[in-house]
C-alpha positions as CSV (number, residue, x, y, z in Angstrom):
1,M,0.0,0.0,0.0
2,K,1.3,3.4,-0.9
3,P,1.6,5.9,2.0
4,L,-1.3,8.4,2.1
5,L,1.1,11.4,2.6
6,D,4.7,12.2,3.6
7,V,4.2,13.9,7.0
8,T,6.3,13.8,10.1
9,N,3.3,13.0,12.3
10,R,1.7,9.7,11.6
11,M,-2.1,10.2,11.1
12,P,-4.6,7.8,12.5
13,L,-6.7,6.1,9.8
14,P,-9.1,6.9,8.5
15,A,-7.5,10.3,8.3
16,L,-9.9,13.2,8.8
17,F,-9.6,16.1,6.3
18,G,-11.9,19.1,6.0
19,M,-12.7,21.2,3.0
20,V,-12.0,24.9,3.0
21,H,-14.2,26.3,0.2
22,V,-12.3,29.4,-0.7
23,K,-14.6,32.4,-1.4
24,A,-15.1,33.5,-5.0
25,L,-11.8,34.8,-6.4
26,P,-11.3,38.0,-8.4
27,G,-12.7,37.8,-11.9
28,T,-15.3,35.2,-11.2
29,P,-19.0,35.9,-11.3
30,F,-19.7,35.7,-7.6
31,N,-16.7,37.6,-6.3
32,T,-17.5,40.3,-3.8
33,D,-14.6,40.1,-1.3
34,S,-11.1,41.6,-1.4
35,M,-8.1,39.2,-1.5
36,E,-7.4,40.2,2.1
37,K,-10.9,39.1,3.2
38,I,-10.7,35.9,1.1
39,C,-7.4,35.0,2.7
40,A,-8.6,35.8,6.2
41,T,-11.7,33.7,5.8
42,A,-9.7,30.7,4.5
43,V,-7.1,31.0,7.3
44,A,-9.9,31.2,9.9
45,E,-11.6,28.1,8.6
46,A,-8.3,26.2,8.4
47,S,-7.5,27.1,12.0
48,M,-10.9,26.0,13.1
49,L,-10.5,22.6,11.5
50,Q,-7.0,22.2,12.9
51,S,-8.1,23.2,16.4
52,A,-11.0,20.8,16.3
53,G,-8.8,17.8,15.7
54,F,-8.8,17.3,11.9
55,D,-5.7,15.8,10.4
56,G,-5.5,18.1,7.3
57,I,-7.5,20.2,4.9
58,A,-8.1,20.8,1.2
59,L,-8.4,24.2,-0.3
60,E,-10.9,24.4,-3.2
61,N,-12.2,27.3,-5.3
62,M,-15.7,26.0,-5.2
63,H,-17.3,29.5,-5.1
64,D,-15.8,30.3,-8.6
65,R,-18.8,28.7,-10.3
66,P,-19.7,28.4,-13.2
67,Y,-16.3,26.7,-13.7
68,L,-13.9,26.9,-16.6
69,K,-12.9,23.6,-18.1
70,G,-9.4,22.2,-17.8
71,A,-7.6,25.5,-17.2
72,V,-7.9,28.8,-15.3
73,G,-6.4,32.2,-15.8
74,P,-3.2,33.5,-14.2
75,E,-5.3,35.5,-11.7
76,I,-6.8,32.3,-10.2
77,V,-3.4,30.7,-10.0
78,A,-2.0,33.8,-8.3
79,A,-5.0,34.1,-5.9
80,M,-4.9,30.4,-4.9
81,T,-1.2,30.5,-4.3
82,R,-1.6,33.5,-2.0
83,V,-4.4,31.8,-0.1
84,A,-2.4,28.6,0.2
85,V,0.8,30.4,1.4
86,E,-1.2,32.2,4.1
87,V,-3.0,29.1,5.2
88,K,0.2,27.0,5.3
89,R,2.0,29.7,7.3
90,K,-0.8,29.6,9.9
91,V,-1.3,25.8,10.2
92,G,2.4,24.9,10.0
93,S,4.5,22.6,7.9
94,N,3.3,19.4,9.6
95,F,-0.4,19.9,9.0
96,P,-1.2,18.6,5.5
97,V,-2.8,21.0,3.0
98,G,-4.1,20.1,-0.4
99,I,-5.2,22.1,-3.5
100,Q,-8.1,21.6,-5.9
101,I,-8.7,24.1,-8.7
102,L,-12.0,23.6,-10.6
103,A,-12.7,22.4,-13.0
104,G,-10.0,20.0,-13.9
105,A,-7.2,22.6,-13.7
106,N,-4.8,20.0,-12.5
107,L,-1.6,21.4,-13.9
108,E,-2.4,24.7,-12.2
109,A,-3.2,23.0,-8.9
110,L,0.1,21.1,-9.0
111,A,2.0,24.4,-9.6
112,V,0.2,26.1,-6.7
113,A,0.8,23.2,-4.4
114,H,4.5,23.0,-5.3
115,I,5.2,26.7,-4.9
116,S,3.2,27.2,-1.7
117,G,4.6,24.1,0.1
118,C,1.3,22.1,0.1
119,D,1.2,18.4,0.2
120,F,-1.3,17.0,-2.4
121,I,-3.7,17.9,-5.1
122,R,-7.2,16.7,-5.8
123,A,-7.4,16.1,-9.5
124,E,-10.2,15.4,-11.9
125,G,-9.9,13.2,-15.0
126,C,-6.6,11.6,-14.4
127,I,-7.9,8.3,-15.9
128,F,-10.7,7.7,-18.3
129,G,-12.6,10.7,-19.8
130,H,-16.1,11.7,-18.7
131,V,-18.7,14.3,-19.3
132,A,-18.8,16.9,-16.5
133,D,-21.0,20.0,-16.0
134,E,-18.4,21.8,-18.0
135,G,-18.3,19.4,-20.9
136,W,-15.9,16.6,-21.9
137,I,-13.0,16.1,-19.4
138,E,-10.1,14.4,-21.0
139,A,-7.8,12.0,-19.1
140,C,-4.6,13.7,-18.1
141,A,-2.4,11.3,-16.0
142,G,0.4,11.2,-18.6
143,Q,0.7,15.0,-18.8
144,L,0.2,15.6,-15.1
145,L,2.8,13.1,-13.8
146,R,5.3,14.3,-16.4
147,E,4.8,17.9,-15.2
148,R,5.3,16.8,-11.6
149,T,8.6,15.3,-12.6
150,R,9.6,18.4,-14.6
151,L,8.9,20.7,-11.6
152,G,10.8,18.4,-9.2
153,A,7.5,18.2,-7.3
154,G,7.6,14.5,-6.5
155,R,6.6,14.9,-2.9
156,I,3.2,16.3,-4.0
157,R,0.7,13.5,-3.9
158,I,-1.9,13.3,-6.6
159,W,-5.3,12.1,-5.5
160,T,-7.9,11.7,-8.2
161,D,-11.7,11.4,-8.2
162,I,-13.0,8.3,-10.0
163,Q,-16.5,8.0,-11.5
164,K,-16.6,11.6,-10.5
165,K,-19.6,13.4,-9.0
166,H,-21.5,16.0,-11.1
167,S,-20.7,13.9,-14.2
168,A,-22.1,11.4,-16.6
169,H,-20.2,8.2,-17.2
170,A,-22.2,6.5,-20.0
171,V,-19.1,6.4,-22.2
172,T,-17.3,4.2,-19.6
173,A,-20.4,2.3,-18.5
174,D,-18.6,-1.0,-19.3
175,L,-15.9,-0.2,-16.7
176,T,-16.4,-1.3,-13.1
177,L,-15.3,0.6,-10.0
178,E,-12.5,-1.9,-9.8
179,D,-11.4,-1.1,-13.3
180,W,-11.1,2.6,-12.4
181,V,-9.0,1.8,-9.2
182,H,-6.8,-0.6,-11.1
183,G,-6.2,2.1,-13.8
184,A,-5.3,4.7,-11.3
185,D,-2.9,2.3,-9.5
186,F,-1.3,1.2,-12.8
187,F,-0.7,4.8,-13.9
188,G,1.0,5.7,-10.6
189,I,-1.7,7.9,-9.0
190,D,-1.3,8.2,-5.3
191,G,-4.9,7.8,-4.1
192,V,-8.4,7.5,-5.5
193,I,-11.4,9.4,-4.3
194,I,-14.9,7.9,-4.2
195,T,-17.9,10.1,-4.1
196,G,-21.7,10.2,-4.4
197,S,-23.4,11.7,-7.4
198,A,-23.1,15.3,-6.3
199,T,-21.7,17.5,-3.6
200,G,-22.9,16.3,-0.2
201,K,-24.2,13.0,-1.6
202,A,-23.0,9.8,0.1
203,A,-21.0,7.2,-1.8
204,A,-22.5,3.7,-2.0
205,K,-21.6,1.8,1.2
206,D,-19.9,-1.1,-0.5
207,E,-17.6,0.9,-2.7
208,V,-14.8,1.3,-0.2
209,K,-14.7,-2.5,0.3
210,R,-14.7,-3.1,-3.5
211,A,-12.0,-0.5,-4.1
212,K,-9.8,-1.9,-1.4
213,T,-9.6,-5.2,-3.3
214,A,-8.7,-3.7,-6.6
215,G,-5.3,-2.1,-6.0
216,R,-2.5,-1.1,-3.7
217,I,-3.6,2.5,-3.5
218,P,-5.2,4.6,-0.7
219,I,-9.0,4.9,-0.9
220,I,-10.4,8.2,0.0
221,V,-14.1,9.1,0.4
222,G,-14.7,12.6,-0.9
223,S,-18.4,13.4,-0.4
224,G,-21.4,12.7,1.8
225,I,-19.8,11.6,5.1
226,T,-21.6,12.8,8.2
227,A,-21.2,12.1,11.8
228,D,-24.2,9.8,11.6
229,N,-23.0,7.6,8.6
230,A,-19.2,7.7,9.3
231,A,-19.1,4.1,10.4
232,D,-20.2,3.0,6.9
233,Y,-16.8,4.2,5.6
234,A,-14.5,2.9,8.4
235,R,-12.3,1.0,6.0
236,A,-11.3,4.1,4.0
237,D,-7.8,5.5,4.4
238,C,-9.1,9.1,4.4
239,W,-12.3,11.1,4.6
240,I,-12.6,14.5,2.9
241,I,-15.5,16.3,4.4
242,G,-17.1,19.6,3.5
243,S,-20.9,20.1,3.4
244,S,-21.8,18.2,6.6
245,L,-19.4,20.5,8.6
246,K,-21.4,23.6,7.7
247,Y,-24.4,25.1,9.3
248,D,-27.5,23.2,8.1
249,G,-25.2,20.9,6.1
250,F,-25.0,23.3,3.2
251,W,-21.6,23.9,1.6
252,E,-22.0,27.6,1.2
253,N,-22.6,28.2,4.9
254,P,-19.8,28.9,7.5
255,L,-18.4,26.1,9.5
256,D,-20.5,24.9,12.5
257,P,-18.3,24.3,15.6
258,D,-20.8,21.7,16.9
259,R,-20.7,19.8,13.6
260,L,-16.9,19.8,13.8
261,K,-16.9,18.3,17.3
262,A,-19.5,15.7,16.2
263,M,-17.4,14.6,13.3
264,V,-14.2,14.3,15.3
265,A,-16.1,12.3,17.9
266,A,-17.5,10.1,15.1
267,R,-14.0,9.4,13.8
268,K,-12.8,8.4,17.3
269,E,-15.8,6.1,17.7
270,V,-14.9,4.4,14.4
271,M,-11.3,4.0,15.4
272,R,-12.4,2.3,18.7
273,K,-14.3,-0.5,16.9
């Protein structure tokens, strides 16, 4: 089994990661805040997650909807780098931070992670193409892993969604979940992320077990985990949790301290069993 991440402090499994949904960045339709306020909000949320007992976080430009496909402008790269640097400075080098830049801007995410000292990226479309909200997303593992080598960024882990949420997979309907996991493992991806059909939707309960048998690669659950259903995903190597940590369980709302406590308690309960 590949290690989940290179960190000096060994994380308990399943590792507990929280999503920081970075406020809409300059130039995007829903932007209202200055970069100073955007950074301050991201730093505050990252600090809340760290203080609550989470093992790491992922920064994502989810408020930048509607998303561009496969690439973003230099202003987004610059803004996400600034956010990542300020967050990383606050949480410290031993607290893992990841980057996702929507939609499928994986090369940009890799560059941001490398320059800002982050630890992983969440990529879309590494293996097998699919139809997303934004259109056809082409597989990119060959280009992405070569770029990681070119940059000397080998320490950056690449975690990829498989059978990704908010997408249609009719073109690959003849492929099983196991085929996707095997493909990612074969191509040298560092972890696969299983999700439900949309943000906040739970993955099928048996998918972690199936994925575990298909390769030697960490299995991450990337949507739909709540304090109530956490035990269903006990065999995963990592949970990435966003919506259920917010007030009313809605991704656009601020973090709810009570929900953070409940999730940390739920992970502890899973580990005791």
